[in-house]
N, C-alpha and C positions, 0 to 999 in steps of 0.2 A: 538144428539143422534142416531143414527144410527138403525135398525131395528132389528139387531145382538145385540148392545149395552143394547136395550132394552127389548130384551129375554134373556140374559143372568140378566140382571135388574130383570126381573120375575121373574128366576131361582133362584137366590139370597135372596128374600126375602120372596119365600115360604121356601126353606132350614132355612131361621132363624123362621120362624113362625112353623117348626116343629120341631128342635132343640130348641123352647121353649118350646115347651107340650114339647119333653123329657123330659126336666129338671123340667118337674112340677110348669111349669111358664108360661100358656097358656095364652097371647096379644089377648083380641078379635079383638083389631083396629088392630090389626096389623095382623091378621086374616082376615080378612073382607077388607081393603085395598089390599092385597095380593090378594084374589079375585076378587076385581077391576080391576088389574091390569094385570091378565089373564083371563079376559074380553072383557078388552079393546084389546088386543093381540087379542083377535077372533074376533072382531067385526073389529079390520083391515085388517083382512085377512092375519097376522102374523101367527097363529096357526088357524089349525081347533077341533073342540072338540072335537076326539080324540090325536091331540098330546097334548087336553091340560089334559085331561084324560090321559094319557100315562105318559105325566111330573109327575103330579101328583101321581101318584100310581109309580112311582120309586121314586120318593122322600119319600115315603110315608117310603115305601119299604126300603129301608136304613137307615133313620133315625129312625125309630119306629119297624124296625122287622117284622112288620105286612104287611098283602094284605088288601090292602085298597078295604074297604067294596061298593058295589053298592049303596046302603040307603047310603050313607054318601057324596054320590057325591056334586057337586060344582052345582049349578044349573045355566045353561049358555046358554039357549035358551029364 
């Protein structure tokens, strides 16, 4: 798997997690797995904390129609 394929996979998992939340069928296992993938992307140097935050905010806005709240950010440090 290339770096870009990994990042695409991370985005896909985030999208799936938010889609399930929108359908009122949240899956905590999927949510935590997605957080782990994003954390791994940061640790591998593929994304910065700001890039991860931007990806989450963008997908959150697209799927849930809400601005992502600062108090609900994933802890990445």
